[in-house]
N, C-alpha and C positions, 0 to 999 in steps of 0.2 A: 755767815758764815752754814747754814742750818742748809739749804743747800746740797751744800757737799758732803753731811752724814746721811741729807736721802739716796745720792746718787749713791754713797759707796754700801746704801744697803742688798743682803743678800738675792729678792728680787728682785729690783731693776739690775744690778750687776748679773743675772744671768740672761736680762735682753739685749740687755748693755753692748755683751760682748761678743757676740752673735752677729749684733748687727753691725760693729765697727767688724767685724773679722772679713762681710760678706762683702761691704765699702772697700777696705784695703783688700780684695782678690781683683773686683774688677777694677779696682785702682788699676793695678799691676797691670790688668790685663793688656785695659788702653792705652797706659804710656808702652807695653812692649808694642803695641798691636802700631801707634802712632810713629818711634822710633823704625818699627820696620817698611812703614814705609815712605822717610825719611829718609833713610841707604838706599828704596828703590824707585825714586825721583833725583838721586845725589849720581847713581848710573843710570841713569837713563839721559841725565847734562852728560853727562860724559860720553854719550857714545855706544855702551853697553846696552846690550840687551839681557837683560835681568832672567826671562825665560828660557835664557840657553844655559845656563849654571848649575 
């Protein structure tokens, strides 16, 4: 459990928190873009022009 003690040091957390936040933001944006892409493909498969909406 010594690794946990080192991980929770203020200096380590000062670097770890922004890195996790950046990964979270990019992950959220990628998931949202994927969802929009899947919706667009579904509209195309149904014969709806997604650019006209």
